[in-house]
C-alpha atoms as one frame of an Amber mdcrd trajectory, in Angstrom:
protein
 174.059  76.014  23.259 176.926  73.650  23.764 178.213  74.893  20.227 177.758
  78.329  20.689 179.640  78.393  24.221 182.601  76.311  22.853 182.749  78.305
  19.755 182.823  81.592  21.605 185.648  80.204  23.677 187.604  79.316  20.523
 187.099  83.009  19.474 187.956  84.428  22.798 191.143  82.375  23.041 192.146
  83.262  19.567 191.101  86.878  19.558 194.600  88.532  19.491 195.628  86.679
  16.292 191.946  87.042  14.678 192.627  90.898  15.371 196.069  91.105  13.860
 194.813  89.028  10.731 191.751  91.286  10.232 193.842  94.514  10.898 196.452
  93.240   8.289 193.690  92.462   5.579 191.775  95.657   6.276 195.114  98.055
   5.827 196.147  95.975   2.854 192.855  96.537   1.119 192.969 100.296   2.084
 196.430 101.023   0.768 196.222 102.203  -2.819 198.720  99.492  -3.951 197.009
  98.853  -7.578 197.155 102.428  -8.531 200.685 103.176  -7.149 202.313 100.110
  -8.494 200.193  99.657 -11.368 199.426  96.083 -10.879 196.024  94.194  -9.708
 197.348  92.599  -6.794 194.409  93.592  -4.500 192.000  92.873  -7.131 193.349
  89.328  -7.816 192.883  88.916  -3.954 189.709  90.419  -3.158 187.856  89.042
  -6.312 187.822  85.454  -5.080 187.089  86.210  -1.688 184.040  88.451  -2.863
 182.975  85.307  -4.963 183.454  82.882  -2.132 181.559  85.043   0.207 178.514
  85.781  -2.039 176.925  82.499  -1.170 173.923  82.584   1.020 175.183  79.646
   3.132 178.293  81.469   3.880 176.324  84.682   4.715 174.798  82.633   7.386
 178.062  81.383   8.696 179.415  85.015   8.627 176.403  86.121  10.733 177.037
  83.218  13.344 180.908  84.442  13.379 179.548  87.909  14.038 177.266  86.565
  16.859 180.247  84.989  18.475 182.424  87.895  18.325 179.847  90.005  19.791
 179.538  87.344  22.474 182.952  87.758  23.382 182.897  91.491  24.301 185.880
  92.229  22.089 184.893  95.645  20.263 188.061  95.940  18.306 187.515  92.403
  16.878 183.709  93.030  15.979 184.614  96.345  14.326 187.826  94.924  12.469
 185.353  92.173  11.333 182.896  94.439  10.142 185.162  96.721   8.391 186.755
  93.845   6.516 183.438  92.439   5.379 182.901  96.199   4.317 185.986  96.333
   2.197 185.143  93.057   0.795 181.633  94.285  -0.404 179.906  91.368   1.459
 177.131  94.235   2.820
């Protein structure tokens, strides 16, 4: 349990930065950049991330990160994390 406690402390101390990063990524993936600018910028960024996150080992790690975020009692961070995973097609 010492690993969980120390990891929760790290997430709690960096929650503002994590919230800003998740919010930026979610907004970026929601904007119609590809269709408006006729470029494949979002696809070039999202496709490698989807491939990276499709591994079973990574999914276990993502579930552990979700547990850590829930343990910090930061609802905004959890919601943005789940939205980001949804936009990337992880679940």
